[in-house]
C-alpha positions in Angstrom: 45.9 29.5 -28.0 43.1 28.0 -30.1 40.5 26.1 -28.1 38.7 23.1 -29.6 35.0 23.8 -29.4 34.4 20.1 -28.9 36.4 20.2 -25.7 34.4 23.1 -24.4 31.1 21.3 -25.3 32.3 18.1 -23.5 33.2 20.1 -20.3 29.9 21.9 -20.3 27.9 18.7 -20.8 29.9 17.0 -18.0 29.3 19.9 -15.7 25.5 19.9 -16.4 25.3 16.1 -15.8 27.1 16.5 -12.5 24.6 19.1 -11.4 21.7 16.9 -12.4 22.9 13.8 -10.5 24.8 15.4 -7.7 25.5 12.8 -5.0 24.3 13.1 -1.4 27.8 13.2 -0.2 27.9 13.0 3.6 24.4 14.4 4.1 22.2 12.0 6.1 18.7 11.9 7.5 18.3 11.0 11.1 17.4 9.8 13.6 13.8 10.2 12.3 13.2 8.3 9.0 9.5 7.8 9.2 6.5 9.9 10.3 3.5 11.9 9.2 2.3 15.5 9.0 3.8 17.4 12.0 6.9 15.2 12.0 10.2 17.2 12.3 13.1 15.8 10.2 16.7 16.4 11.0 19.2 16.5 8.1 22.9 16.4 9.0 25.6 18.0 6.9 28.3 19.0 6.0 28.0 21.4 3.0 24.4 22.2 3.3 25.0 25.9 2.8 24.9 28.8 5.1 21.8 30.4 3.6 18.4 28.8 4.0 17.2 26.8 0.9 14.4 24.3 0.8 13.7 20.7 1.4 11.1 18.6 -0.5 9.7 15.2 0.0 9.0 13.5 -3.3 7.5 10.2 -4.6 5.5 9.1 -7.6 2.4 9.7 -5.6 2.9 13.2 -4.2 5.4 15.8 -3.0 5.6 18.6 -0.4 7.9 21.4 0.6 8.8 21.2 4.3 8.6 24.2 6.6 12.0 25.5 7.9 12.4 28.3 10.4 15.0 31.0 9.7 17.4 29.8 12.3 16.9 26.1 11.6 19.2 25.9 8.5 22.9 25.8 9.0 25.8 24.4 6.9 25.8 21.3 9.1 22.2 20.8 10.2 18.6 21.4 9.0 15.4 21.1 11.0 12.4 20.8 8.7 8.8 20.0 9.5 6.3 18.2 7.3 3.0 20.2 7.5 1.2 18.6 4.5 -0.6 15.3 4.8 1.0 13.1 2.2 -0.3 9.7 1.2 1.6 6.7 2.8 4.6 6.0 0.7 8.4 5.9 0.6 9.8 9.4 -0.3 13.0 10.9 -1.6 14.3 13.7 0.5 15.6 16.4 -1.9 17.7 19.3 -0.4 18.1 22.5 -2.4 20.9 24.6 -1.0 21.3 28.2 -2.1 21.9 29.5 -4.7 19.6 27.2 -6.6 21.1 28.2 -10.0 24.6 27.0 -9.3 24.4 24.5 -6.4 23.0 21.1 -7.3 20.3 19.5 -5.1 21.2 16.7 -2.7 19.0 13.7 -3.1 18.6 11.1 -0.3 16.8 8.3 -2.2 13.9 6.4 -0.4 15.0 8.0 2.8 11.6 8.8 4.5 8.4 6.9 4.9 5.0 8.5 5.5 3.1 6.2 7.9 -0.5 5.5 8.6 -1.5 5.9 12.3 -0.7 2.9 14.4 -2.6 1.8 17.5 -0.5 0.1 20.1 -2.5 -0.1 23.4 -5.8 0.8 25.0 -5.9 2.1 28.6 -7.3 0.8 30.8 -8.7 -1.8 28.3 -10.1 -2.0 24.8 -13.7 -1.8 26.2 -15.8 0.7 28.0 -19.3 1.9 28.9 -20.9 5.0 27.5 -19.2 8.1 28.7 -16.0 6.3 29.8 -12.8 8.0 28.7 -10.4 5.6 27.0 -6.8 6.3 26.1 -5.1 5.0 23.0 -1.3 5.1 22.8 0.3 4.6 19.4 2.3 6.3 16.7 2.0 8.8 13.8 -1.4 10.3 14.8 -0.3 13.7 13.4 -0.4 17.1 15.0 -3.9 18.0 14.0 -6.9 16.4 15.7 -8.5 13.6 13.8 -11.5 11.5 14.4 -12.4 8.3 16.4 -15.4 6.3 15.2 -16.9 3.0 16.4 -18.9 0.8 14.0 -21.0 -2.0 15.4 -24.6 -3.1 16.1 -27.1 -0.7 17.5 -30.4 -2.3 18.4 -29.4 -5.1 16.0 -28.5 -2.8 13.0 -25.0 -1.9 11.9 -24.2 1.7 12.8 -21.2 4.0 12.9 -20.9 6.3 16.0 -18.5 9.2 16.2 -16.7 9.6 19.5 -15.8 12.9 21.2 -12.0 13.3 21.2 -10.8 15.0 24.4 -7.0 14.8 23.7 -4.9 14.4 20.6 -1.1 14.7 20.6 2.0 13.5 18.9 5.7 14.0 19.6 7.0 15.7 16.5 10.4 13.9 16.7 9.6 10.4 17.8 6.0 10.1 16.5 4.9 8.7 19.8 1.2 9.6 20.1 -1.7 9.7 22.5 -5.4 10.3 22.2 -8.4 10.1 24.5 -12.0 9.7 23.6 -15.4 9.2 25.2 -17.3 5.9 24.5 -20.5 6.9 22.6 -24.0 5.8 23.6 -26.3 3.5 21.7 -24.0 0.6 20.7 -24.9 -3.0 21.6 -22.5 -4.9 23.8 -20.1 -7.0 21.7 -17.1 -6.7 19.4 -17.1 -3.5 17.3 -14.5 -1.9 15.0 -12.9 1.3 16.3 -11.2 3.4 13.7 -8.8 6.3 14.2 -8.6 8.6 11.2 -6.2 11.4 10.4 -5.5 13.3 7.2 -3.2 10.5 6.0 -5.4 7.5 6.5 -6.8 5.3 9.3 -6.1 2.4 11.6 -8.6 0.0 13.1 -8.8 -2.3 16.1 -11.4 -4.3 18.0 -13.3 -2.4 20.7 -16.1 -3.7 22.9 -18.8 -1.4 24.2 -20.2 -2.6 27.6 -23.3 -1.8 29.5 -23.2 0.7 32.4 -21.0 -0.5 35.3 -22.6 -3.2 37.5 -24.9 -4.5 34.8 -22.9 -6.5 32.2 -24.4 -8.2 29.1 -26.1 -11.5 29.4 -23.8 -14.2 27.8 -24.2 -17.9 26.9 -20.9 -19.5 25.9 -19.8 -23.0 25.0 -16.4 -24.3 24.2 -13.1 -25.9 25.4 -11.9 -24.5 28.7 -8.3 -23.3 28.8 -5.7 -23.4 31.5 -5.8 -21.2 34.5 -9.2 -20.0 35.8 -12.4 -20.5 33.9 -11.2 -19.2 30.6 -13.6 -19.8 27.7 -13.3 -18.4 24.2 -10.8 -15.8 25.4 -13.0 -14.5 28.3 -11.9 -15.1 31.9 -14.9 -15.6 34.1 -14.8 -15.0 37.8 -16.6 -17.7 39.8 -18.2 -16.3 43.0 -19.5 -18.6 45.7 -23.0 -18.1 44.3 -22.1 -19.8 41.0 -23.9 -23.1 40.3 -21.5 -25.7 39.0 -22.3 -29.1 37.6 -19.8 -31.7 36.3 -21.3 -34.6 34.5 -24.7 -34.0 36.0 -23.4 -33.9 39.6 -22.8 -30.8 41.8 -19.2 -29.6 41.5 -16.8 -26.9 42.6 -14.4 -24.7 40.6 -11.5 -27.1 41.4 -13.4 -29.8 39.4 -13.2 -27.7 36.2 -10.1 -28.8 34.3 -8.1 -27.7 31.2 -9.6 -29.2 28.0 -13.1 -29.8 29.4 -16.0 -28.8 27.2 -18.1 -26.4 29.3 -21.1 -24.2 29.1 -21.3 -20.8 30.9 -24.2 -18.6 31.6 -23.5 -15.3 33.2 -22.5 -11.7 32.6 -19.8 -10.4 30.3 -18.3 -7.0 30.8 -16.0 -6.9 27.8 -14.1 -9.3 25.5 -11.8 -10.4 28.3 -13.8 -10.5 31.6 -17.1 -11.7 33.0 -18.8 -13.4 35.9 -20.2 -16.9 35.7 -23.6 -17.6 37.2 -23.9 -21.2 36.0 -21.3 -23.6 34.7 -21.7 -27.1 33.3 -19.0 -29.5 32.2 -20.0 -32.7 30.3 -18.0 -35.3 28.6 -18.8 -36.7 25.2 -18.2 -40.4 25.9 -16.9 -42.6 28.7 -15.9 -46.2 28.7 -13.3 -48.7 27.7 -10.7 -47.9 25.0 -10.9 -50.2 21.9 -9.0 -50.5 18.6 -6.4 -48.0 19.6 -4.1 -47.2 16.6 -1.1 -45.2 17.6 0.4 -45.5 14.1 -2.6 -43.7 12.5 -2.3 -40.0 11.7 -3.9 -38.7 13.8 -4.1 -41.4 16.5 -7.5 -42.9 16.7 -9.5 -45.2 19.0 -13.1 -46.1 19.8 -15.3 -46.1 22.9 -18.9 -47.3 22.7 -18.5 -47.5 18.9 -17.7 -43.8 18.8 -14.6 -42.9 16.7 -12.3 -40.6 18.5 -9.3 -38.7 17.2 -6.6 -37.0 19.3 -4.2 -34.3 18.2 -1.4 -31.9 19.4 -4.0 -29.9 21.4 -5.5 -32.8 23.3 -5.0 -32.7 27.1 -4.2 -36.0 28.9 -4.8 -36.5 32.6 -4.1 -39.1 35.2 -2.2 -41.5 32.8 1.1 -43.0 33.8 4.3 -41.1 32.7 4.8 -39.6 30.2 1.0 -38.8 30.5 0.4 -38.5 26.8 -1.0 -40.6 23.9 1.8 -43.1 24.3 0.4 -43.9 27.8 -2.9 -45.1 26.4 -3.8 -48.8 25.9 -6.8 -50.8 24.9 -9.0 -51.7 27.9 -8.4 -48.5 29.9 -11.5 -46.9 31.2 -11.4 -43.2 30.2 -13.5 -40.1 30.0 -13.3 -38.0 26.8 -14.3 -34.4 26.3 -14.5 -33.1 22.7 -16.6 -31.9 19.8 -18.2 -33.7 16.9 -17.0 -33.1 13.3 -18.8 -33.4 9.9 -18.9 -37.2 10.1 -20.0 -37.4 13.7 -16.6 -38.4 15.0 -15.2 -36.9 18.2 -12.2 -34.6 18.1 -10.9 -35.1 21.7 -9.9 -32.0 23.7 -9.3 -34.0 26.9 -8.8 -37.6 27.7 -8.7 -38.6 31.4 -7.9 -42.1 32.7 -10.4 -43.3 35.3 -9.3 -47.0 35.6 -6.6 -49.2 34.3 -6.8 -52.3 32.1 -8.5 -55.2 33.9 -9.8 -53.1 36.8 -13.5 -53.0 37.6 -15.6 -50.3 35.8 -15.4 -47.3 38.1 -18.5 -45.6 36.7 -21.3 -46.1 34.1 -20.7 -46.1 30.4 -21.8 -42.8 29.0 -22.4 -41.4 25.6 -23.8 -38.1 24.2 -24.9 -37.7 20.6 -27.7 -37.2 18.1 -30.3 -39.9 17.6 -30.0 -41.0 14.0 -32.6 -43.8 14.1 -35.4 -45.1 16.4 -37.3 -48.4 16.4 -39.6 -48.7 19.4 -37.3 -48.1 22.4 -34.1 -48.9 20.5 -32.1 -45.8 19.6 -29.1 -45.4 17.3 -26.3 -42.9 18.1 -23.6 -43.1 15.5 -22.6 -46.8 15.2 -24.0 -47.5 18.8 -27.3 -49.1 19.6 -28.9 -47.9 22.8 -31.5 -50.1 24.3 -33.7 -47.8 26.3 -36.5 -50.2 27.2 -35.7 -50.2 30.9 -34.3 -46.6 31.2 -35.4 -43.8 33.4 -35.9 -40.6 31.4 -34.9 -37.1 32.4 -35.9 -34.4 33.0 -38.9 -35.8 34.9 -42.0 -36.1 32.6 -40.0 -37.1 29.5 -40.9 -40.5 28.0 -39.5 -42.6 25.1 -42.1 -40.8 22.9 -40.2 -37.5 23.4 -37.0 -39.0 22.1 -37.1 -38.5 18.4 -34.7 -38.7 15.5 -32.5 -35.6 15.5 -32.6 -35.1 19.3 -29.4 -34.7 21.3 -29.4 -37.2 24.2 -27.1 -38.6 26.8 -27.4 -42.3 27.6 -25.8 -44.0 30.7 -25.7 -47.7 31.6 -23.5 -50.3 33.2 -23.8 -53.0 30.5 -22.2 -52.7 27.1 -22.0 -55.9 24.9 -21.1 -56.0 21.3 -22.4 -52.7 19.9 -25.3 -52.3 22.3 -25.4 -50.1 25.5 -28.2 -51.1 27.8 -29.3 -47.7 29.2 -30.4 -47.1 32.7 -30.7 -43.4 32.2 -31.6 -41.4 29.1 -31.6 -37.6 29.2 -33.0 -35.2 26.6 -30.2 -32.7 26.5 -32.0 -29.7 25.2 -34.4 -29.8 28.1 -31.7 -30.6 30.7 -29.6 -27.6 29.5 -32.5 -25.2 28.9 -31.0 -22.8 31.6 -28.0 -22.3 29.4 -30.0 -21.3 26.3 -29.5 -17.6 25.4 -32.5 -15.3 25.3 -33.4 -13.3 22.2 -30.7 -10.6 21.7 -28.3 -12.1 24.2 -24.5 -12.3 23.6 -23.9 -15.8 22.4 -20.8 -17.7 21.3 -20.2 -21.3 20.4 -17.0 -23.2 19.5 -16.9 -26.3 17.3 -16.4 -27.7 13.8 -18.2 -26.2 10.8 -20.7 -28.5 9.1 -23.2 -27.8 6.3 -21.2 -24.9 4.9 -21.9 -23.8 1.3 -21.2 -20.1 0.9 -20.5 -16.9 2.8 -22.6 -14.9 3.6 -24.9 -17.7 4.5 -25.8 -20.2 7.2 -24.1 -23.3 8.5 -23.8 -25.3 11.7 -21.2 -25.0 14.5 -21.7 -27.7 17.2 -25.2 -28.2 15.7 -26.1 -24.6 16.3 -27.2 -22.6 13.2 -24.9 -19.7 12.5 -25.5 -17.0 10.0 -22.7 -14.8 8.6 -23.3 -11.4 7.0 -21.3 -9.0 4.9 -20.4 -7.3 8.2 -19.0 -10.4 9.9 -15.4 -9.9 11.1 -12.8 -12.8 10.6 -9.8 -13.4 12.9 -7.0 -15.9 12.1 -8.2 -16.2 8.5 -10.6 -14.8 6.0 -14.1 -15.7 4.8 -12.4 -17.7 2.0 -11.1 -20.1 4.7 -14.5 -21.1 5.9 -15.1 -24.7 5.0 -16.5 -27.9 6.6 -14.5 -29.5 9.4 -12.7 -26.3 10.2 -12.8 -25.4 13.9 -14.1 -21.9 14.7 -15.6 -19.8 17.4 -18.7 -18.0 16.3 -19.7 -14.9 18.3 -22.8 -12.7 18.0 -26.4 -12.4 19.1 -29.3 -14.7 19.0 -32.0 -13.8 16.5 -34.8 -16.4 16.6 -32.9 -19.7 16.8 -30.0 -18.4 14.8 -26.7 -17.1 16.0 -26.1 -14.0 13.8 -22.3 -13.9 13.9 -20.5 -10.6 14.3 -17.1 -12.3 14.5 -15.7 -15.7 13.4 -12.4 -16.7 14.9 -10.4 -19.6 13.4 -9.0 -21.6 16.3 -5.9 -22.3 14.2 -4.4 -19.6 12.0 -5.0 -20.5 8.4 -2.4 -21.6 5.8 -3.0 -21.9 2.1 -0.4 -23.1 -0.5 -1.0 -23.5 -4.2 2.2 -24.9 -5.8 3.9 -27.9 -7.5 4.5 -31.2 -5.7 8.2 -31.8 -5.7 8.2 -35.0 -3.7 5.7 -37.5 -2.3 6.6 -38.7 1.2 5.3 -41.4 3.6 3.4 -38.7 5.6 2.2 -36.6 2.7 3.9 -34.4 0.0 6.3 -31.5 -0.5 4.9 -28.4 -2.2 7.5 -26.2 -3.9 7.0 -22.6 -5.0 8.6 -21.4 -8.2 11.0 -19.3 -6.2 12.5 -22.5 -4.7 11.0 -22.5 -1.2 9.3 -25.7 -0.3 7.0 -27.0 2.5 6.4 -30.5 3.8 2.7 -31.1 4.2 1.2 -33.7 6.5 -1.8 -35.6 4.9 -3.8 -37.3 7.6 -6.7 -39.6 7.7 -8.9 -36.5 8.2 -7.6 -34.6 5.1 -10.3 -34.0 2.5 -8.9 -35.2 -0.8 -12.2 -35.6 -2.6 -11.3 -32.9 -5.1 -7.8 -34.2 -5.8 -6.6 -36.8 -8.3 -5.1 -39.6 -6.3 -2.4 -40.8 -5.9 -0.5 -37.6 -5.6 2.2 -37.3 -8.3 5.4 -35.3 -8.5 5.0 -32.4 -10.9 1.3 -32.1 -10.4 -0.1 -28.9 -8.9 -2.2 -28.8 -5.8 -4.0 -26.3 -3.6 -3.6 -27.1 0.2 -5.6 -25.5 3.0 -4.7 -26.2 6.6 -2.9 -25.0 9.7 0.4 -25.1 11.5 0.4 -27.5 14.5 2.0 -26.7 17.9 5.0 -28.8 16.8 5.5 -26.7 13.7 4.0 -29.2 11.1 1.8 -28.0 8.3 -1.3 -30.1 8.5 -3.6 -30.3 5.5 -7.3 -30.2 6.2 -8.1 -30.2 2.4 -6.1 -30.7 -0.8 -7.6 -30.1 -4.2 -6.2 -30.2 -7.7 -5.0 -26.7 -8.4 -7.5 -24.8 -10.5 -6.4 -21.2 -10.6 -8.4 -20.2 -13.6 -6.5 -18.2 -16.3 -3.4 -20.3 -15.9 -1.1 -21.8 -13.3 0.1 -19.5 -10.5 1.6 -19.9 -7.0 -0.4 -18.8 -4.0 1.0 -18.6 -0.5 -1.0 -17.5 2.5 0.2 -17.5 6.2 0.6 -15.3 9.2 3.3 -12.7 9.1 5.6 -13.1 12.1 8.3 -10.5 11.2 8.9 -7.7 8.7 12.1 -6.0 7.6 11.4 -3.3 5.0 9.6 -4.9 2.1 10.4 -8.5 3.3 7.8 -10.4 5.3 8.6 -13.6 7.3 5.9 -16.2 6.8 6.2 -19.8 7.9 9.9 -19.2 8.3 10.6 -18.1 4.7 11.3 -14.6 3.4 8.6 -13.1 1.1 10.0 -10.1 -0.8 7.1 -7.8 -1.7 9.4 -5.3 -3.4 8.6 -7.0 -6.7 4.8 -6.4 -6.3 3.7 -3.4 -8.4 2.4 -0.5 -6.4 -1.1 -0.9 -7.8 -1.3 -4.6 -6.8 -1.6 -4.3 -3.0 -5.1 -4.9 -1.5 -6.7 -4.5 1.9 -9.0 -7.0 3.6 -11.9 -5.8 1.5 -10.0 -6.2 -1.8 -9.6 -2.5 -2.1 -6.4 -1.0 -3.5 -4.0 0.3 -0.9 -0.5 1.8 -1.1 2.6 -0.3 -0.5 3.4 1.6 2.7 -0.1 1.1 4.0 0.1 -2.7 3.3 3.5 -3.1 5.0 2.5 -1.0 8.0 -0.5 -3.3 8.6 1.1 -6.7 7.7 2.7 -7.7 11.0 0.8 -10.5 12.8 -1.9 -10.5 10.0 -2.7 -13.3 7.6 -1.3 -12.3 4.2 -1.8 -13.8 0.8 0.8 -13.4 -2.0 0.6 -14.5 -5.7 3.1 -15.3 -8.3 1.0 -15.1 -11.5 3.6 -16.1 -14.0 5.6 -18.7 -12.0 8.9 -16.7 -12.3 9.7 -16.9 -8.6 8.7 -13.3 -7.8 5.5 -12.0 -6.2 3.0 -10.1 -8.3 0.1 -9.4 -5.9 -0.2 -9.1 -2.1 -3.4 -9.0 0.0 -4.3 -8.6 3.7 -6.7 -11.4 4.6 -7.7 -10.3 8.1 
C-alpha cells in the first residue's frame, strides 16, 4: 500500500506537538504549595513513572532542580526537596519522567510560590534587655541558619547591631519556623527595626531594646488617654501608690483619670507596651457655658469662652442625659472639654463632660488654656478671648504680669465672663507649672497632636507646639512621609535633643487614604470620586477640609486629589482636596490599608484591587526600591498600599508599599 508522505508528516508533527505541550493529567501538587529552601514538595500521580526522573521549579527569574532520594519517586508519588535559595516568585513545577527522550514532561503551571520569611510573633514580647533570649515564631525561615540584626540609635547615632542566633529551625513540610536570638548591647531604648534575613530575602518588624531589668528608660509622654488603665500612646502604665496624680491642678487618684482626657505622664518605660508612672497630670483645655452650638454643621461645632470647638466620631461624652452623645448637648450647659489645638488654634475635642445643666448655677470657675497672642498692660488675648488679669494671682509663686509674654502658654481661671472678656482671678504660666514633666536631654519623649508649620520631610514642624524634627531614618506607621501635612493628627516619638524632639517614629492616629480620580457626582455632603475601573467612593467634605488648592465649586468630570481617613462609622473624611496635578498626564491613584488578600487581589476600602495587571518590574517597597511581585504580595496585608492606573484604562500599572 502506498503511503502519502503528507499524512506521515502530519502524524509526526502532531506527535511532536503533543510531547511539547503534554497536559498535567491527574498530577497534583499538595498539600504544600508555598515554601522556601528546605521545603519538601509532594507530587501526587498517577503515571509519574516507576524510574526516578527529575523535578524542576521554573519561572522567568530563576530555576532549580529539586533533590529526590532514590526511594522517594514512585509511579503515584514524589517527595522532592528545594535546596537552592530561589528569589521570591510564582514557579511552574515541571516533572520529567523517565525516559526523557520519549515521555513528555508534566507541567503544573504557577503551582508553587517561593516565599520571603514571615514574622508572626515574639515571645515573651517584642522587647528585651541586652542578653535576653527572644523567640520569634513565623514561617519560611529556611533550613540553613540566617541572620538577625537590629537597627536603631546607639548613643544618638543610627547603628545596625547583629544578634547572636541560638536556634534556627523550619518544618520542611509546613514551613512553620522558629528562631531564638540574644538582644545585643549598645542600643538606646526606643523603637528599632529588627530584620530576619535568609538566602531568599528578609522580613522586618519593630523591636524595642530596654535597659537592664529594674531600671527602665525615663519617659515623658503627652496625649489622649484611652480606655482601661492609664493607656497613653499605646503604652500601658502601672500606677503604684507612690504615683503623684493631679487633675485640673488638684490632687487626684487613678479613678479620676477618664477615657479621652489629655494627660501628661512622667515615669519609666520598659518597652513599647509597658511602663510605670511616677507623675500624672490631666488638664482640660476649656471649661464654661456652651454657646452657638451647631449640630447641623459638619463636624458639629460650638464655642466656650470664645474658643471654637469641634467634635468628631472619636469624641468621648460623659455625664450627659441619654443617649449621652452630641445630640444630648445644648446651649447653656456648663461643660469641661479636653482636646488639642489645630493649625487655626481651634480645639478638636477628645472628651466633653457635662458639669451642670442649663439654668443651673456655675459649679466651678470658667477656665481656658491657650497661647497669649497679644498683651496690652494686664489685658491678654487668647484666641478670640480677652483675659483681664489686673486682679489675678499668678502661679507659680514669684510670677508676675511681666513674666506673661506673647507666645507663652497660660491657663486663666475666673468666675466672671461677660461678652468676650474673662475676668481672671488666677493666671498660671504653664511651662513653669509643668516643668516636672519636661524631658531631660536624651530622654524618651512622645507627644500627640495636630501638625502645624509643616513644609517638607525631612524637616521640622510643630506637634502640640513642640518642635519635632524628622530625619531620613524616621519610621512611619499608618501612612508614609508623603502623608505628613498640616492639621493631620500624629504621635511623634523619639528623644530630646536640645529643645527638639528628634523623631524616630511618626504614627498617624488615623490610617491614611488617598484617592486621585474623577468626580462623578456632587452631593450635599461632598462628592463622589470614581476610578477608571468603575469603583467609586463617597467623600465627606467638612468645614475643616482644606480646599485652598482646589477650584470651587466642585464640578462633575473634574479630577481631584483627596487625602483623608476613614472614620469609625466607615465614612471617608477629606482633610484636604486639591485639583489633580499628576504631572505627565492624568492618572488614577488609590491608597488605603489592605484588609485582605487572595492571590494577586487585595481588598482595600471594601473594593478588590487586582495587581495581576501590574508588570513584574513595577512593584516597589517602602523606600521606592524594586521588589518582586511575590515579595510585595507577601508583605501587603495590613499595610498601606498605593496603586496607580497611569493610562486610565481601568487596570493597575504600579503598586507600592507605603509603610
